[in-house]
KETI-993385 format. One record per residue (C-alpha): residue number from 0; residue in one letter; chain; z, y, x. Coordinates in steps of 0.2 Angstrom, whole numbers, plus 5000, padded with zeros to 4 digits. Layout:
N
<site pos="NUM" code="a" unit="A" zz="Z" yy="Y" xx="X"/>
...
***
This chain:
322
<site pos="0" code="m" unit="A" zz="5098" yy="5114" xx="4804"/>
<site pos="1" code="l" unit="A" zz="5083" yy="5104" xx="4801"/>
<site pos="2" code="y" unit="A" zz="5086" yy="5092" xx="4815"/>
<site pos="3" code="g" unit="A" zz="5068" yy="5092" xx="4820"/>
<site pos="4" code="l" unit="A" zz="5061" yy="5088" xx="4803"/>
<site pos="5" code="l" unit="A" zz="5048" yy="5102" xx="4806"/>
<site pos="6" code="s" unit="A" zz="5040" yy="5105" xx="4822"/>
<site pos="7" code="f" unit="A" zz="5040" yy="5123" xx="4830"/>
<site pos="8" code="g" unit="A" zz="5039" yy="5118" xx="4849"/>
<site pos="9" code="k" unit="A" zz="5029" yy="5120" xx="4864"/>
<site pos="10" code="s" unit="A" zz="5010" yy="5117" xx="4865"/>
<site pos="11" code="f" unit="A" zz="5006" yy="5101" xx="4875"/>
<site pos="12" code="n" unit="A" zz="4989" yy="5094" xx="4879"/>
<site pos="13" code="p" unit="A" zz="4990" yy="5077" xx="4888"/>
<site pos="14" code="v" unit="A" zz="4973" yy="5079" xx="4896"/>
<site pos="15" code="k" unit="A" zz="4978" yy="5096" xx="4904"/>
<site pos="16" code="d" unit="A" zz="4997" yy="5095" xx="4905"/>
<site pos="17" code="i" unit="A" zz="5000" yy="5078" xx="4913"/>
<site pos="18" code="p" unit="A" zz="4999" yy="5081" xx="4932"/>
<site pos="19" code="d" unit="A" zz="4992" yy="5069" xx="4944"/>
<site pos="20" code="l" unit="A" zz="5004" yy="5053" xx="4944"/>
<site pos="21" code="s" unit="A" zz="4998" yy="5046" xx="4961"/>
<site pos="22" code="g" unit="A" zz="5011" yy="5034" xx="4968"/>
<site pos="23" code="k" unit="A" zz="5021" yy="5033" xx="4952"/>
<site pos="24" code="v" unit="A" zz="5027" yy="5017" xx="4944"/>
<site pos="25" code="i" unit="A" zz="5030" yy="5017" xx="4925"/>
<site pos="26" code="f" unit="A" zz="5038" yy="5004" xx="4913"/>
<site pos="27" code="i" unit="A" zz="5036" yy="5007" xx="4895"/>
<site pos="28" code="t" unit="A" zz="5044" yy="4995" xx="4882"/>
<site pos="29" code="g" unit="A" zz="5034" yy="4992" xx="4866"/>
<site pos="30" code="g" unit="A" zz="5018" yy="4997" xx="4875"/>
<site pos="31" code="n" unit="A" zz="5006" yy="4986" xx="4865"/>
<site pos="32" code="i" unit="A" zz="5006" yy="4997" xx="4849"/>
<site pos="33" code="g" unit="A" zz="5009" yy="5014" xx="4842"/>
<site pos="34" code="l" unit="A" zz="5017" yy="5027" xx="4853"/>
<site pos="35" code="g" unit="A" zz="5020" yy="5015" xx="4867"/>
<site pos="36" code="y" unit="A" zz="5001" yy="5011" xx="4868"/>
<site pos="37" code="e" unit="A" zz="4996" yy="5029" xx="4867"/>
<site pos="38" code="s" unit="A" zz="5008" yy="5034" xx="4881"/>
<site pos="39" code="i" unit="A" zz="5000" yy="5021" xx="4892"/>
<site pos="40" code="l" unit="A" zz="4983" yy="5026" xx="4887"/>
<site pos="41" code="q" unit="A" zz="4987" yy="5044" xx="4892"/>
<site pos="42" code="f" unit="A" zz="4996" yy="5040" xx="4908"/>
<site pos="43" code="a" unit="A" zz="4982" yy="5029" xx="4914"/>
<site pos="44" code="q" unit="A" zz="4970" yy="5044" xx="4914"/>
<site pos="45" code="h" unit="A" zz="4981" yy="5052" xx="4928"/>
<site pos="46" code="n" unit="A" zz="4981" yy="5040" xx="4942"/>
<site pos="47" code="p" unit="A" zz="4998" yy="5031" xx="4942"/>
<site pos="48" code="a" unit="A" zz="5000" yy="5017" xx="4955"/>
<site pos="49" code="h" unit="A" zz="5005" yy="5004" xx="4942"/>
<site pos="50" code="i" unit="A" zz="5010" yy="5003" xx="4923"/>
<site pos="51" code="y" unit="A" zz="5021" yy="4989" xx="4916"/>
<site pos="52" code="l" unit="A" zz="5018" yy="4986" xx="4898"/>
<site pos="53" code="g" unit="A" zz="5033" yy="4978" xx="4889"/>
<site pos="54" code="a" unit="A" zz="5030" yy="4968" xx="4874"/>
<site pos="55" code="r" unit="A" zz="5037" yy="4953" xx="4864"/>
<site pos="56" code="s" unit="A" zz="5021" yy="4944" xx="4862"/>
<site pos="57" code="e" unit="A" zz="5010" yy="4938" xx="4876"/>
<site pos="58" code="a" unit="A" zz="4994" yy="4938" xx="4865"/>
<site pos="59" code="k" unit="A" zz="4997" yy="4956" xx="4858"/>
<site pos="60" code="g" unit="A" zz="5002" yy="4963" xx="4875"/>
<site pos="61" code="l" unit="A" zz="4987" yy="4956" xx="4884"/>
<site pos="62" code="a" unit="A" zz="4975" yy="4961" xx="4870"/>
<site pos="63" code="a" unit="A" zz="4983" yy="4979" xx="4871"/>
<site pos="64" code="i" unit="A" zz="4979" yy="4980" xx="4890"/>
<site pos="65" code="t" unit="A" zz="4961" yy="4974" xx="4887"/>
<site pos="66" code="q" unit="A" zz="4959" yy="4987" xx="4874"/>
<site pos="67" code="i" unit="A" zz="4966" yy="5001" xx="4884"/>
<site pos="68" code="q" unit="A" zz="4955" yy="4997" xx="4899"/>
<site pos="69" code="t" unit="A" zz="4940" yy="4996" xx="4887"/>
<site pos="70" code="q" unit="A" zz="4945" yy="5012" xx="4878"/>
<site pos="71" code="l" unit="A" zz="4947" yy="5021" xx="4895"/>
<site pos="72" code="s" unit="A" zz="4931" yy="5015" xx="4902"/>
<site pos="73" code="a" unit="A" zz="4921" yy="5021" xx="4887"/>
<site pos="74" code="s" unit="A" zz="4930" yy="5038" xx="4885"/>
<site pos="75" code="h" unit="A" zz="4932" yy="5042" xx="4904"/>
<site pos="76" code="p" unit="A" zz="4919" yy="5031" xx="4914"/>
<site pos="77" code="t" unit="A" zz="4923" yy="5041" xx="4930"/>
<site pos="78" code="i" unit="A" zz="4941" yy="5037" xx="4929"/>
<site pos="79" code="a" unit="A" zz="4947" yy="5020" xx="4937"/>
<site pos="80" code="c" unit="A" zz="4960" yy="5012" xx="4926"/>
<site pos="81" code="p" unit="A" zz="4976" yy="5009" xx="4936"/>
<site pos="82" code="p" unit="A" zz="4984" yy="4991" xx="4936"/>
<site pos="83" code="i" unit="A" zz="4993" yy="4987" xx="4920"/>
<site pos="84" code="t" unit="A" zz="5004" yy="4972" xx="4920"/>
<site pos="85" code="l" unit="A" zz="5012" yy="4964" xx="4905"/>
<site pos="86" code="i" unit="A" zz="5031" yy="4961" xx="4905"/>
<site pos="87" code="l" unit="A" zz="5037" yy="4950" xx="4891"/>
<site pos="88" code="c" unit="A" zz="5052" yy="4957" xx="4884"/>
<site pos="89" code="d" unit="A" zz="5061" yy="4954" xx="4867"/>
<site pos="90" code="l" unit="A" zz="5075" yy="4967" xx="4866"/>
<site pos="91" code="a" unit="A" zz="5083" yy="4956" xx="4853"/>
<site pos="92" code="s" unit="A" zz="5087" yy="4943" xx="4866"/>
<site pos="93" code="l" unit="A" zz="5097" yy="4947" xx="4881"/>
<site pos="94" code="s" unit="A" zz="5090" yy="4932" xx="4891"/>
<site pos="95" code="s" unit="A" zz="5073" yy="4939" xx="4888"/>
<site pos="96" code="v" unit="A" zz="5078" yy="4956" xx="4894"/>
<site pos="97" code="q" unit="A" zz="5085" yy="4947" xx="4910"/>
<site pos="98" code="t" unit="A" zz="5069" yy="4938" xx="4913"/>
<site pos="99" code="a" unit="A" zz="5059" yy="4954" xx="4911"/>
<site pos="100" code="a" unit="A" zz="5070" yy="4963" xx="4924"/>
<site pos="101" code="r" unit="A" zz="5068" yy="4949" xx="4935"/>
<site pos="102" code="e" unit="A" zz="5049" yy="4949" xx="4934"/>
<site pos="103" code="f" unit="A" zz="5048" yy="4967" xx="4937"/>
<site pos="104" code="h" unit="A" zz="5059" yy="4966" xx="4952"/>
<site pos="105" code="r" unit="A" zz="5048" yy="4952" xx="4959"/>
<site pos="106" code="q" unit="A" zz="5033" yy="4964" xx="4959"/>
<site pos="107" code="e" unit="A" zz="5040" yy="4981" xx="4962"/>
<site pos="108" code="k" unit="A" zz="5053" yy="4990" xx="4973"/>
<site pos="109" code="r" unit="A" zz="5050" yy="5007" xx="4965"/>
<site pos="110" code="l" unit="A" zz="5052" yy="5014" xx="4947"/>
<site pos="111" code="d" unit="A" zz="5048" yy="5032" xx="4943"/>
<site pos="112" code="l" unit="A" zz="5048" yy="5032" xx="4924"/>
<site pos="113" code="l" unit="A" zz="5057" yy="5020" xx="4912"/>
<site pos="114" code="m" unit="A" zz="5052" yy="5024" xx="4894"/>
<site pos="115" code="l" unit="A" zz="5063" yy="5015" xx="4881"/>
<site pos="116" code="n" unit="A" zz="5050" yy="5016" xx="4867"/>
<site pos="117" code="a" unit="A" zz="5051" yy="5000" xx="4858"/>
<site pos="118" code="g" unit="A" zz="5061" yy="4999" xx="4842"/>
<site pos="119" code="v" unit="A" zz="5064" yy="4992" xx="4824"/>
<site pos="120" code="m" unit="A" zz="5068" yy="5001" xx="4808"/>
<site pos="121" code="a" unit="A" zz="5075" yy="4998" xx="4791"/>
<site pos="122" code="l" unit="A" zz="5076" yy="4979" xx="4793"/>
<site pos="123" code="p" unit="A" zz="5085" yy="4968" xx="4781"/>
<site pos="124" code="p" unit="A" zz="5103" yy="4962" xx="4786"/>
<site pos="125" code="a" unit="A" zz="5101" yy="4951" xx="4802"/>
<site pos="126" code="v" unit="A" zz="5108" yy="4949" xx="4819"/>
<site pos="127" code="t" unit="A" zz="5100" yy="4947" xx="4837"/>
<site pos="128" code="e" unit="A" zz="5101" yy="4931" xx="4847"/>
<site pos="129" code="e" unit="A" zz="5118" yy="4936" xx="4853"/>
<site pos="130" code="g" unit="A" zz="5125" yy="4941" xx="4836"/>
<site pos="131" code="y" unit="A" zz="5123" yy="4960" xx="4836"/>
<site pos="132" code="e" unit="A" zz="5117" yy="4969" xx="4821"/>
<site pos="133" code="i" unit="A" zz="5098" yy="4968" xx="4822"/>
<site pos="134" code="q" unit="A" zz="5093" yy="4986" xx="4823"/>
<site pos="135" code="f" unit="A" zz="5108" yy="4991" xx="4835"/>
<site pos="136" code="g" unit="A" zz="5105" yy="4976" xx="4846"/>
<site pos="137" code="t" unit="A" zz="5087" yy="4979" xx="4848"/>
<site pos="138" code="n" unit="A" zz="5086" yy="4998" xx="4849"/>
<site pos="139" code="h" unit="A" zz="5102" yy="5001" xx="4859"/>
<site pos="140" code="v" unit="A" zz="5109" yy="4985" xx="4867"/>
<site pos="141" code="g" unit="A" zz="5093" yy="4977" xx="4873"/>
<site pos="142" code="h" unit="A" zz="5087" yy="4994" xx="4880"/>
<site pos="143" code="a" unit="A" zz="5104" yy="4997" xx="4888"/>
<site pos="144" code="l" unit="A" zz="5104" yy="4980" xx="4897"/>
<site pos="145" code="l" unit="A" zz="5086" yy="4984" xx="4903"/>
<site pos="146" code="t" unit="A" zz="5091" yy="5000" xx="4910"/>
<site pos="147" code="k" unit="A" zz="5107" yy="4993" xx="4918"/>
<site pos="148" code="l" unit="A" zz="5096" yy="4980" xx="4927"/>
<site pos="149" code="l" unit="A" zz="5083" yy="4992" xx="4933"/>
<site pos="150" code="l" unit="A" zz="5096" yy="5006" xx="4937"/>
<site pos="151" code="p" unit="A" zz="5097" yy="5001" xx="4956"/>
<site pos="152" code="t" unit="A" zz="5078" yy="5003" xx="4957"/>
<site pos="153" code="l" unit="A" zz="5078" yy="5019" xx="4948"/>
<site pos="154" code="l" unit="A" zz="5092" yy="5026" xx="4959"/>
<site pos="155" code="s" unit="A" zz="5084" yy="5020" xx="4975"/>
<site pos="156" code="t" unit="A" zz="5067" yy="5028" xx="4970"/>
<site pos="157" code="a" unit="A" zz="5077" yy="5045" xx="4967"/>
<site pos="158" code="a" unit="A" zz="5086" yy="5043" xx="4984"/>
<site pos="159" code="e" unit="A" zz="5069" yy="5044" xx="4992"/>
<site pos="160" code="g" unit="A" zz="5066" yy="5061" xx="4984"/>
<site pos="161" code="h" unit="A" zz="5055" yy="5056" xx="4969"/>
<site pos="162" code="d" unit="A" zz="5057" yy="5064" xx="4952"/>
<site pos="163" code="v" unit="A" zz="5064" yy="5049" xx="4942"/>
<site pos="164" code="r" unit="A" zz="5066" yy="5049" xx="4923"/>
<site pos="165" code="v" unit="A" zz="5072" yy="5039" xx="4909"/>
<site pos="166" code="v" unit="A" zz="5065" yy="5044" xx="4892"/>
<site pos="167" code="a" unit="A" zz="5073" yy="5036" xx="4876"/>
<site pos="168" code="l" unit="A" zz="5064" yy="5036" xx="4859"/>
<site pos="169" code="s" unit="A" zz="5077" yy="5042" xx="4846"/>
<site pos="170" code="s" unit="A" zz="5074" yy="5049" xx="4829"/>
<site pos="171" code="i" unit="A" zz="5078" yy="5062" xx="4817"/>
<site pos="172" code="g" unit="A" zz="5085" yy="5047" xx="4808"/>
<site pos="173" code="h" unit="A" zz="5101" yy="5048" xx="4819"/>
<site pos="174" code="a" unit="A" zz="5107" yy="5060" xx="4806"/>
<site pos="175" code="l" unit="A" zz="5109" yy="5045" xx="4794"/>
<site pos="176" code="a" unit="A" zz="5123" yy="5037" xx="4805"/>
<site pos="177" code="p" unit="A" zz="5139" yy="5034" xx="4797"/>
<site pos="178" code="f" unit="A" zz="5147" yy="5050" xx="4793"/>
<site pos="179" code="r" unit="A" zz="5165" yy="5046" xx="4797"/>
<site pos="180" code="r" unit="A" zz="5163" yy="5038" xx="4814"/>
<site pos="181" code="g" unit="A" zz="5145" yy="5039" xx="4820"/>
<site pos="182" code="i" unit="A" zz="5145" yy="5021" xx="4826"/>
<site pos="183" code="e" unit="A" zz="5155" yy="5007" xx="4817"/>
<site pos="184" code="f" unit="A" zz="5160" yy="4998" xx="4833"/>
<site pos="185" code="a" unit="A" zz="5172" yy="4986" xx="4825"/>
<site pos="186" code="t" unit="A" zz="5157" yy="4977" xx="4815"/>
<site pos="187" code="l" unit="A" zz="5143" yy="4978" xx="4827"/>
<site pos="188" code="k" unit="A" zz="5143" yy="4960" xx="4830"/>
<site pos="189" code="s" unit="A" zz="5138" yy="4956" xx="4812"/>
<site pos="190" code="p" unit="A" zz="5124" yy="4960" xx="4800"/>
<site pos="191" code="q" unit="A" zz="5135" yy="4975" xx="4794"/>
<site pos="192" code="a" unit="A" zz="5130" yy="4970" xx="4776"/>
<site pos="193" code="s" unit="A" zz="5141" yy="4983" xx="4768"/>
<site pos="194" code="m" unit="A" zz="5131" yy="4997" xx="4776"/>
<site pos="195" code="s" unit="A" zz="5114" yy="5003" xx="4771"/>
<site pos="196" code="t" unit="A" zz="5099" yy="4998" xx="4782"/>
<site pos="197" code="w" unit="A" zz="5097" yy="5017" xx="4785"/>
<site pos="198" code="q" unit="A" zz="5115" yy="5019" xx="4790"/>
<site pos="199" code="k" unit="A" zz="5112" yy="5005" xx="4803"/>
<site pos="200" code="y" unit="A" zz="5096" yy="5013" xx="4809"/>
<site pos="201" code="g" unit="A" zz="5104" yy="5030" xx="4810"/>
<site pos="202" code="q" unit="A" zz="5118" yy="5023" xx="4821"/>
<site pos="203" code="s" unit="A" zz="5106" yy="5014" xx="4833"/>
<site pos="204" code="k" unit="A" zz="5096" yy="5030" xx="4835"/>
<site pos="205" code="l" unit="A" zz="5112" yy="5040" xx="4838"/>
<site pos="206" code="a" unit="A" zz="5116" yy="5027" xx="4851"/>
<site pos="207" code="n" unit="A" zz="5099" yy="5031" xx="4860"/>
<site pos="208" code="i" unit="A" zz="5104" yy="5049" xx="4861"/>
<site pos="209" code="l" unit="A" zz="5122" yy="5046" xx="4867"/>
<site pos="210" code="f" unit="A" zz="5116" yy="5033" xx="4879"/>
<site pos="211" code="a" unit="A" zz="5104" yy="5045" xx="4887"/>
<site pos="212" code="r" unit="A" zz="5117" yy="5059" xx="4887"/>
<site pos="213" code="e" unit="A" zz="5130" yy="5048" xx="4896"/>
<site pos="214" code="l" unit="A" zz="5117" yy="5041" xx="4908"/>
<site pos="215" code="a" unit="A" zz="5113" yy="5058" xx="4913"/>
<site pos="216" code="r" unit="A" zz="5131" yy="5063" xx="4916"/>
<site pos="217" code="r" unit="A" zz="5135" yy="5048" xx="4926"/>
<site pos="218" code="y" unit="A" zz="5119" yy="5048" xx="4937"/>
<site pos="219" code="p" unit="A" zz="5114" yy="5066" xx="4941"/>
<site pos="220" code="t" unit="A" zz="5100" yy="5061" xx="4952"/>
<site pos="221" code="l" unit="A" zz="5090" yy="5054" xx="4937"/>
<site pos="222" code="t" unit="A" zz="5083" yy="5065" xx="4923"/>
<site pos="223" code="c" unit="A" zz="5088" yy="5056" xx="4907"/>
<site pos="224" code="v" unit="A" zz="5083" yy="5063" xx="4889"/>
<site pos="225" code="a" unit="A" zz="5081" yy="5057" xx="4872"/>
<site pos="226" code="v" unit="A" zz="5067" yy="5062" xx="4860"/>
<site pos="227" code="h" unit="A" zz="5062" yy="5062" xx="4842"/>
<site pos="228" code="p" unit="A" zz="5043" yy="5060" xx="4841"/>
<site pos="229" code="g" unit="A" zz="5041" yy="5068" xx="4824"/>
<site pos="230" code="l" unit="A" zz="5037" yy="5059" xx="4808"/>
<site pos="231" code="v" unit="A" zz="5023" yy="5048" xx="4814"/>
<site pos="232" code="a" unit="A" zz="5012" yy="5036" xx="4805"/>
<site pos="233" code="t" unit="A" zz="5016" yy="5021" xx="4816"/>
<site pos="234" code="n" unit="A" zz="5018" yy="5002" xx="4812"/>
<site pos="235" code="l" unit="A" zz="5037" yy="5006" xx="4809"/>
<site pos="236" code="y" unit="A" zz="5033" yy="5014" xx="4792"/>
<site pos="237" code="e" unit="A" zz="5024" yy="4998" xx="4785"/>
<site pos="238" code="t" unit="A" zz="5041" yy="4994" xx="4778"/>
<site pos="239" code="f" unit="A" zz="5037" yy="5007" xx="4765"/>
<site pos="240" code="e" unit="A" zz="5020" yy="5002" xx="4759"/>
<site pos="241" code="q" unit="A" zz="5027" yy="4991" xx="4746"/>
<site pos="242" code="g" unit="A" zz="5040" yy="4994" xx="4732"/>
<site pos="243" code="i" unit="A" zz="5046" yy="5010" xx="4725"/>
<site pos="244" code="l" unit="A" zz="5043" yy="5020" xx="4741"/>
<site pos="245" code="g" unit="A" zz="5025" yy="5014" xx="4743"/>
<site pos="246" code="v" unit="A" zz="5016" yy="5028" xx="4734"/>
<site pos="247" code="p" unit="A" zz="5026" yy="5042" xx="4741"/>
<site pos="248" code="n" unit="A" zz="5024" yy="5035" xx="4758"/>
<site pos="249" code="k" unit="A" zz="5006" yy="5035" xx="4757"/>
<site pos="250" code="i" unit="A" zz="5005" yy="5053" xx="4751"/>
<site pos="251" code="a" unit="A" zz="5017" yy="5058" xx="4765"/>
<site pos="252" code="k" unit="A" zz="5006" yy="5049" xx="4778"/>
<site pos="253" code="r" unit="A" zz="4992" yy="5061" xx="4772"/>
<site pos="254" code="i" unit="A" zz="5002" yy="5077" xx="4771"/>
<site pos="255" code="v" unit="A" zz="5018" yy="5076" xx="4782"/>
<site pos="256" code="y" unit="A" zz="5016" yy="5062" xx="4795"/>
<site pos="257" code="r" unit="A" zz="5008" yy="5066" xx="4812"/>
<site pos="258" code="s" unit="A" zz="4995" yy="5055" xx="4820"/>
<site pos="259" code="v" unit="A" zz="5000" yy="5044" xx="4834"/>
<site pos="260" code="q" unit="A" zz="4990" yy="5055" xx="4846"/>
<site pos="261" code="s" unit="A" zz="5000" yy="5070" xx="4841"/>
<site pos="262" code="g" unit="A" zz="5017" yy="5061" xx="4839"/>
<site pos="263" code="v" unit="A" zz="5016" yy="5055" xx="4857"/>
<site pos="264" code="c" unit="A" zz="5016" yy="5072" xx="4864"/>
<site pos="265" code="n" unit="A" zz="5035" yy="5074" xx="4865"/>
<site pos="266" code="q" unit="A" zz="5039" yy="5059" xx="4875"/>
<site pos="267" code="l" unit="A" zz="5024" yy="5063" xx="4887"/>
<site pos="268" code="w" unit="A" zz="5031" yy="5081" xx="4889"/>
<site pos="269" code="a" unit="A" zz="5048" yy="5074" xx="4892"/>
<site pos="270" code="a" unit="A" zz="5041" yy="5062" xx="4905"/>
<site pos="271" code="v" unit="A" zz="5032" yy="5076" xx="4915"/>
<site pos="272" code="a" unit="A" zz="5037" yy="5093" xx="4911"/>
<site pos="273" code="p" unit="A" zz="5045" yy="5102" xx="4926"/>
<site pos="274" code="v" unit="A" zz="5064" yy="5100" xx="4929"/>
<site pos="275" code="r" unit="A" zz="5066" yy="5113" xx="4942"/>
<site pos="276" code="k" unit="A" zz="5059" yy="5126" xx="4931"/>
<site pos="277" code="g" unit="A" zz="5072" yy="5122" xx="4918"/>
<site pos="278" code="e" unit="A" zz="5060" yy="5115" xx="4905"/>
<site pos="279" code="v" unit="A" zz="5068" yy="5098" xx="4904"/>
<site pos="280" code="v" unit="A" zz="5087" yy="5097" xx="4905"/>
<site pos="281" code="s" unit="A" zz="5094" yy="5080" xx="4909"/>
<site pos="282" code="g" unit="A" zz="5105" yy="5074" xx="4895"/>
<site pos="283" code="e" unit="A" zz="5097" yy="5084" xx="4881"/>
<site pos="284" code="y" unit="A" zz="5089" yy="5077" xx="4865"/>
<site pos="285" code="y" unit="A" zz="5072" yy="5085" xx="4861"/>
<site pos="286" code="t" unit="A" zz="5062" yy="5087" xx="4845"/>
<site pos="287" code="p" unit="A" zz="5043" yy="5091" xx="4846"/>
<site pos="288" code="v" unit="A" zz="5038" yy="5097" xx="4857"/>
<site pos="289" code="g" unit="A" zz="5052" yy="5101" xx="4870"/>
<site pos="290" code="v" unit="A" zz="5064" yy="5109" xx="4857"/>
<site pos="291" code="g" unit="A" zz="5083" yy="5106" xx="4862"/>
<site pos="292" code="g" unit="A" zz="5099" yy="5108" xx="4852"/>
<site pos="293" code="q" unit="A" zz="5093" yy="5099" xx="4836"/>
<site pos="294" code="g" unit="A" zz="5105" yy="5085" xx="4836"/>
<site pos="295" code="t" unit="A" zz="5120" yy="5082" xx="4824"/>
<site pos="296" code="a" unit="A" zz="5138" yy="5085" xx="4829"/>
<site pos="297" code="w" unit="A" zz="5139" yy="5066" xx="4833"/>
<site pos="298" code="a" unit="A" zz="5124" yy="5068" xx="4845"/>
<site pos="299" code="t" unit="A" zz="5133" yy="5080" xx="4856"/>
<site pos="300" code="d" unit="A" zz="5150" yy="5072" xx="4855"/>
<site pos="301" code="d" unit="A" zz="5154" yy="5067" xx="4873"/>
<site pos="302" code="e" unit="A" zz="5169" yy="5057" xx="4868"/>
<site pos="303" code="l" unit="A" zz="5158" yy="5046" xx="4857"/>
<site pos="304" code="a" unit="A" zz="5145" yy="5045" xx="4871"/>
<site pos="305" code="e" unit="A" zz="5159" yy="5039" xx="4883"/>
<site pos="306" code="k" unit="A" zz="5166" yy="5027" xx="4870"/>
<site pos="307" code="l" unit="A" zz="5148" yy="5019" xx="4868"/>
<site pos="308" code="w" unit="A" zz="5146" yy="5018" xx="4886"/>
<site pos="309" code="t" unit="A" zz="5162" yy="5009" xx="4889"/>
<site pos="310" code="w" unit="A" zz="5159" yy="4997" xx="4874"/>
<site pos="311" code="t" unit="A" zz="5141" yy="4993" xx="4880"/>
<site pos="312" code="e" unit="A" zz="5147" yy="4990" xx="4898"/>
<site pos="313" code="g" unit="A" zz="5160" yy="4978" xx="4891"/>
<site pos="314" code="e" unit="A" zz="5147" yy="4969" xx="4881"/>
<site pos="315" code="l" unit="A" zz="5135" yy="4967" xx="4895"/>
<site pos="316" code="e" unit="A" zz="5148" yy="4963" xx="4909"/>
<site pos="317" code="g" unit="A" zz="5142" yy="4949" xx="4920"/>
<site pos="318" code="v" unit="A" zz="5124" yy="4950" xx="4914"/>
<site pos="319" code="q" unit="A" zz="5113" yy="4951" xx="4929"/>
<site pos="320" code="a" unit="A" zz="5094" yy="4950" xx="4932"/>
<site pos="321" code="e" unit="A" zz="5096" yy="4936" xx="4944"/>
***
């Protein structure tokens, strides 16, 4: 199994295949750059009611909003740009995530799409503000808390008969998770210095898949999936521009990597493809575009998914938006 290394999936053209999004409210983390930015740019062309852009930096977030508005005006002068609002959200700080959820609730009573897009990759040993391994804490714990705090709004929106989705960005890199256990729970509140940076990245991306899988099982009125965008030339790969991997990475960018405009298609597809026709199945992990069944054995392990959920709930117990 190639786990999505190569793409043989459905064709998807955002211009034609994203339907009218009238009335829909969208929240995308990491929306100021890369796949998050491109997702907002594409959704903005289809008349959503409001888009919330999550970002760590106020300056970068506001600059991204201005750039999206300018870009949309230049390329589609007849399309009115929807409201795009910055929500400051540093996923490596649970207090920041709490503030982000509180700010969203202050402005909205509806949420149709939560796209857990932000992430870090291949960082040196470090921990988050609360002491979690930096990649796991950012990629999983921060997003899990945001989802938990926004869950009542997601559920109430679904109860009104709307199509409500959670799309989590994972990666083929989940295959690099620790072979014996998938996730090393005992040492998650440490830098996990004995593990390679890629093992730590892999377990965080495995957690993204398992979290979406268990969320789907527990909340059947929501459609929850995880996606791999493909090998995309985003800012995450800047880590490789120096050192021994620098030259191979630059060659790969030209030959193997997809553009951001191409790489964004899988998460856009997951956000809008029909559920009733069976195209999108809640709890699934998809490689580009819309190809299921490409995860590792750990990625379909329901016991591990439940263990991760229980561990996460225990860690986040008592953390509220207000």
